[in-house]
C-alpha positions in Angstrom: 32.8 -47.3 8.4 35.9 -45.6 9.8 39.5 -46.8 9.9 42.6 -45.5 10.5 44.7 -46.0 6.8 48.0 -44.9 5.3 47.2 -42.3 2.9 49.7 -41.4 -0.1 49.3 -37.5 -0.7 51.8 -38.5 -3.3 53.0 -42.3 -4.0 56.3 -43.5 -1.7 58.6 -42.0 1.1 61.8 -42.4 1.3 64.2 -41.4 4.1 67.8 -40.9 4.2 69.7 -39.5 7.1 72.4 -37.7 5.6 70.5 -34.7 4.4 68.5 -34.7 7.4 71.0 -31.5 8.8 70.1 -29.7 5.5 66.6 -29.8 5.7 66.7 -28.5 8.9 68.2 -25.3 8.0 66.1 -25.1 4.5 63.0 -25.9 5.5 62.3 -25.4 8.8 62.4 -28.1 12.4 60.4 -30.6 11.2 60.5 -30.5 7.9 61.9 -33.3 6.5 61.9 -35.1 3.2 64.6 -37.0 2.8 66.0 -38.5 -0.4 69.2 -38.4 -2.5 68.5 -35.4 -4.7 65.8 -32.7 -3.4 63.7 -31.9 -6.6 61.0 -29.4 -5.3 58.5 -28.4 -7.9 56.7 -26.0 -5.8 53.2 -24.4 -7.3 52.7 -21.2 -7.5 50.5 -19.2 -5.1 51.0 -18.5 -1.4 49.5 -21.5 1.2 48.1 -20.6 4.3 47.7 -22.6 7.6 45.0 -21.9 10.1 45.3 -23.5 13.5 41.8 -23.1 16.0 42.7 -23.8 19.4 46.5 -21.8 18.5 46.4 -20.5 22.1 46.5 -23.9 23.8 49.5 -25.7 25.6 49.6 -28.1 22.3 48.7 -24.7 20.0 51.5 -22.6 20.8 54.4 -25.4 20.1 53.0 -26.1 17.0 52.6 -22.4 15.9 56.3 -22.2 16.6 57.2 -25.3 14.8 54.9 -24.4 11.6 56.4 -20.5 11.8 60.0 -22.3 11.0 58.8 -23.7 7.6 59.6 -21.9 3.9 56.7 -23.8 3.0 53.8 -21.8 4.7 53.4 -18.3 3.6 50.9 -17.5 6.4 49.9 -18.8 9.7 46.6 -17.9 10.7 46.0 -18.5 14.8 42.7 -18.4 16.2 41.6 -18.8 19.8 39.5 -17.1 22.5 42.2 -15.4 23.2 45.9 -15.2 21.2 47.5 -12.8 23.4 50.8 -11.5 22.0 51.5 -14.8 20.5 51.6 -13.3 17.1 53.4 -10.6 17.5 56.1 -12.1 19.1 56.1 -14.9 16.3 56.4 -12.7 13.4 59.7 -11.5 15.3 61.5 -14.3 14.6 63.2 -14.3 10.9 61.6 -16.5 9.2 59.4 -15.7 6.3 56.0 -16.8 7.3 53.6 -13.9 7.9 51.7 -14.7 11.2 48.1 -13.6 11.7 46.0 -13.6 15.4 42.5 -13.8 15.4 40.3 -13.8 18.8 36.8 -15.1 19.7 33.9 -16.6 17.5 33.1 -13.4 15.5 36.8 -13.1 14.0 36.8 -17.4 12.9 35.3 -16.7 9.8 38.1 -13.9 8.8 40.7 -16.8 10.2 39.5 -19.1 8.0 39.0 -17.6 4.8 41.4 -18.5 1.9 43.2 -21.4 4.1 44.8 -24.4 2.8 44.6 -26.1 5.3 42.6 -25.9 9.0 44.0 -27.3 11.8 41.2 -28.1 14.4 43.2 -28.7 18.3 40.6 -26.4 20.0 39.5 -28.3 23.0 37.6 -27.4 26.5 39.9 -26.5 29.4 42.0 -29.3 30.9 40.6 -31.8 28.5 44.1 -34.2 28.3 43.3 -35.0 32.1 39.8 -36.2 31.4 38.4 -39.5 30.1 37.3 -39.9 26.6 33.8 -39.9 27.3 34.0 -36.1 29.4 36.5 -35.0 26.8 33.3 -36.1 24.2 30.9 -33.9 26.5 33.1 -31.1 26.3 34.4 -31.1 22.9 32.0 -31.7 20.4 29.7 -29.0 20.8 33.3 -27.0 20.4 33.7 -28.7 16.9 30.7 -28.4 15.6 30.5 -25.0 15.9 33.8 -24.8 13.8 32.7 -27.1 11.4 29.5 -25.0 10.8 31.8 -22.1 10.2 34.7 -24.2 8.3 31.8 -25.1 5.8 30.8 -21.5 4.7 34.6 -19.9 4.7 36.8 -22.6 4.0 34.7 -25.4 2.4 37.8 -26.4 -0.1 40.8 -26.6 2.2 42.4 -29.9 3.9 40.8 -30.6 6.9 43.2 -31.4 9.9 41.1 -32.3 13.4 43.3 -33.2 16.3 40.9 -32.6 18.7 39.7 -35.5 21.3 38.5 -38.2 21.4 39.5 -38.0 17.8 37.8 -41.6 17.2 34.1 -39.7 18.0 35.2 -36.2 16.7 36.5 -36.5 13.3 33.0 -38.4 12.2 31.0 -35.4 14.0 33.3 -33.3 11.6 32.2 -35.5 8.9 28.6 -35.4 9.4 28.2 -31.6 10.2 30.2 -30.6 6.9 27.5 -33.2 5.2 24.8 -31.1 6.7 26.2 -27.8 4.9 26.7 -29.8 1.7 30.4 -29.4 2.4 31.7 -32.7 2.7 34.6 -34.2 0.8 36.5 -37.2 2.2 39.4 -36.9 0.3 40.3 -33.9 2.6 39.4 -35.0 5.8 42.1 -36.4 8.1 42.0 -37.1 12.0 45.6 -36.6 13.6 47.0 -39.7 14.3 50.7 -38.7 13.9 51.9 -39.0 17.5 51.1 -42.5 17.5 53.4 -43.3 14.9 56.1 -40.9 15.9 56.4 -42.7 19.5 56.3 -46.3 17.5 59.6 -45.0 15.4 61.2 -43.9 18.7 60.2 -47.5 20.5 61.5 -49.3 17.6 64.1 -47.3 17.3 65.7 -48.5 20.5 65.0 -52.0 19.9 66.7 -51.9 16.3 69.5 -49.4 18.2 69.3 -47.0 15.3 68.3 -43.4 14.9 64.4 -43.1 14.9 64.8 -40.7 11.8 65.6 -44.1 10.1 62.4 -45.9 11.1 58.9 -45.6 9.8 55.9 -47.5 11.2 52.9 -47.8 10.7 50.0 -47.8 12.9 46.6 -48.3 11.6 43.4 -48.7 13.7 41.9 -45.8 15.9 43.7 -43.4 18.3 42.8 -45.1 21.5 44.3 -47.9 23.2 41.8 -50.4 22.4 41.8 -49.2 18.9 45.6 -48.3 17.6 47.4 -51.4 16.1 51.2 -51.3 15.0 52.2 -53.2 12.1 55.2 -54.5 12.9 55.3 -56.5 10.0 55.8 -53.0 7.7 58.4 -51.8 9.7 61.2 -50.2 7.4 64.4 -51.1 7.5 62.8 -54.4 7.7 63.4 -56.5 10.8 62.4 -59.7 12.5 60.5 -60.0 15.7 60.5 -62.8 18.2 57.3 -63.3 19.6 57.8 -62.2 22.6 59.2 -58.9 21.4 55.9 -58.5 19.1 53.5 -58.2 22.5 56.3 -56.5 24.1 56.3 -53.3 21.6 52.5 -53.8 20.5 51.7 -53.1 24.1 54.3 -50.3 24.9 52.8 -48.6 21.4 49.2 -49.1 22.2 49.3 -48.0 25.9 52.1 -44.9 26.2 53.7 -44.2 29.6 52.8 -41.1 30.2 51.4 -38.8 32.9 47.8 -37.7 33.1 48.3 -34.5 31.8 50.5 -34.1 29.4 52.5 -30.9 28.0 51.4 -31.3 24.5 55.2 -31.6 22.9 54.9 -34.4 21.6 51.3 -33.9 20.0 52.2 -30.7 18.5 55.6 -31.9 16.9 54.0 -34.9 15.7 51.0 -32.7 14.4 53.5 -30.1 12.9 55.3 -33.1 10.7 51.5 -34.1 9.6 50.6 -30.5 8.2 53.9 -30.0 6.6 53.0 -32.9 4.7 49.5 -32.0 3.6 51.7 -28.8 2.8 54.6 -30.4 0.8 51.4 -32.2 -1.0 49.7 -29.1 -1.8 53.4 -27.8 -3.5 53.2 -31.0 -5.3 56.4 -32.4 -3.8 56.8 -36.3 -4.5 57.5 -39.5 -2.2 55.1 -38.2 0.8 53.5 -40.9 2.8 51.5 -40.4 6.6 49.0 -42.6 8.7 45.4 -40.7 9.4 42.4 -41.6 10.6 39.9 -41.1 7.9 36.4 -42.3 6.4 36.0 -45.7 4.5 33.1 -46.6 2.2 
């Protein structure tokens, strides 16, 4: 049985808008652990994040955002062709080192030593296809990546953003089981864009900044399966029946063009990956929503 559930990387999520600006500069654009006082206890050793599918319309902005975080020591980019992206990113004056790998033969060194592996690889124009067509195009790609991941980075956290996530994540798990490298505690389907959109929609209704709002969205990563849990919105708010219907509909079915720029997915994915890194680093009070295996 597959469900999307809220998981604690470390137990409760805190938000305090006053510290947003300081976090912006200290830990990069998306690194916003918010609280009255920061009390970081960083783990020893470097943290390596590998993005497979880094040269796509989502991969490039994602890598730019991750490069800004002081919590990531090495960012490994892999795709069919990574062109000069790594060289340009390394000119940005943050300490994160960026390495680039191209082609199937270079996937093993890209993955080796990774703490977090992000899989967003997909076929051409995948975002404009139906879920069935996405599956036909992307399932083989992801399956091949998993066979290499199982050998070279089996202990890394695996975050999967390749669509259709509802089908691709179970495929990843079954492939890892085949190679004896499956750990249900380290596999996540990235659905953070649902919560990001929900936060924005609720914030407009409440007339507050979206940084102050947290909306859990459970279920799957499709119009038919995603469910915003409005009773658990923070800060607490009472909605009328009409508001619940309208808000739920707008969250379940986003109003967007058939082809997207990838910015929303990149932003949400970067935030999710940084939450994983915070967990690795031993930070407290971090919560995210993800699509994960359940008994």
